N, C-alpha and C positions, 0 to 999 in steps of 0.2 A: 498563784495562789504561793502562801510562802508556806516555811514546813512549820509544823508545830501547831496545836491549836489554842494559844496564847491568846489570840485575837478572834476565836471562835465565837461565834453568837448562835443565833435559833435557826439559822439556814443552813443548810445540808449542801455540800461541795462535790462534787466527784468530778474526777479529771482522768481523762483514757487519751493517752499518747501512743503513735507512733513512728517512729523516727529511722532514716535511714543515710548512708554515707557511701559515694565509693568515688573511685581517683588515686591517685598516685599517694605515696606516702608521707606524712608530712616532714618537713623539712628539721632535721635534726634528727631524725628516727630513722634514716637511709643509712645502709653499709656505708663505711667512711671509705671514701675514693669514689661513691656514685652520686656522679651530677645530672645525669642525663638518664631516662629510663626507668625512672624509680617503679619499683613493684608495687603493683596495685592492691589496695585495699578496698574491703566490703563490710558494711558492719550494718545492724538493724537493730531495732530495740521495739519493744513494747511494754507501757507503763500503765499504772494506776493508782490514784489518792484517793484517801476521801476525808472529809472532813465534818463530824457532827459532833458541834458544842463543846464537849474538854478531850474530842478523843482524834488524834490525827494517826494515818495511817498511811504509806505508800508503797510501793513493790516494783522492782522492773525485772525483764529477762533479758538479755543481748545473746547476738549470733555476730559472729566476725570471721571472714576469711583474711587471710595476708599472704599474697602471691610470692611466692621466691624462683626470683628468674635471674636478678641480678646483685651480685657480679656470677654466682652459682646457682644452676637449676636443682631444684630441690621441691617436692611434693609441698602446696599450699598448706599453712597453719592453717588450723579450723578450731578456735575459741567458741566458750560458752560461758555462761557467768549469770548470777542474779543477784540481789539485793531484795530486802523485805525490813519493814521498820513500823512500829507501833508505838504510839507515846498517848500517856491519858496526863490531862493536869488536876495532880490533887489537889494543888490549892487554882483555882481561875484565875487564868493572866498572871501568874506568877513562878508556879514551880510544875516542872513537868518530870514523871519516871516513864522509861520505854526499854525495849528489847530490840537490836537489831541483829540481822543474820543475813550475811552475805557468805558466795561463793564463785571462785573461777576456777576454770578448768581451762588452763594458759594453750594446751594442746592435746585434742581428743586422740588421737594417735598414740599420749603416752598415760597408761594405765597409772592410778594412783599417784596424781601430779600436782594435784587440785591443790588449792590454798583456801580456806574456809573458815570464817568467825564468827563467834557469837559474843555479842557487848549488850551489858546494860547502862542504859543514860540516863543523865539528869539534866536537864535544862533550868536555869532560872533568871527569869527575865525583870529588868528593871524598868526597862522605856522599850515593850514590846522586841524586834529584833536589832532595833538601833542599839542596845546594851546590854548585854546578856553574859551570862557565863553558862556554859558546857563543858560537860565532862562526860565520860565512859569508859566501863572498865570491862575487861572481857579475857577470850583466848584466842589466838588467830594459830591455826593449824597448818602445817603445810605436808603432803601425802608424802610416802618414802619413796616415791622416784623425782619427786620436784628436782633433783641435782641432775635428773637424767634432759630436762627442757635445755632445748638449745637457746642459747642467749639472746634471740631472735625472739623466742616464748616467752623467755623471763624478761623481755623489755617493759619498764611500767610497774613490773613488781617490786616487793622489797628485797633488797639483796640482802644476801645472807654469809657471804666472803666462808671463811672456812669453818663454818656449822654446819654446812650440807655436807652428809653425809651419805652414800647411795644406799639405801635398803632402809634408811631409817625413817618414820616420823619425827617430825620436828614440831613444839608447840610452845608458843609464848604467850604469857601474860603482858597484857597492855595495860597502862593508864595514861588515859590523856585530858589535859583541859586546856579549856580556850575561854577567853574574855573578848568579847566583839566588842567593841565600839564604833558605830556608825556614824556618819555626818555628812 
């Protein structure tokens, strides 16, 4: 099922999914110098999506356990997160408006260290998903203890450099624009 309701018809579509993975940390994410006995990771998710005529909505919740045994033994990092998005075709097959909400808790042992976002989204489709313009604007917020997260817990999250100050929340306004041409 493609995202968005630009191809929505009279058929209602409901998608439910469950996923999981387990095994060694992926290459390139292991601690530098560790080439054998990489730490294990386990992740699970549940997801749902619905498409009804001009409406499309999707959501996902995930859990992850990241073992820390090599090169130094430490408590496993437990993380959680979700995203939810809903869009409505204000001009059938052409223009879509929507909302997106998401949150990641990179380490459940560190209070107030989450990353969350709210965005308004816009899509314009000239030729379905093969030629489309996507834009969003919104706020990304970092909890006051985000700086206390270990480098391992922050892996894959936006680097904030010297803007991180312990005990202070950080908030950014972001605008993104993407033109997609697929052939």
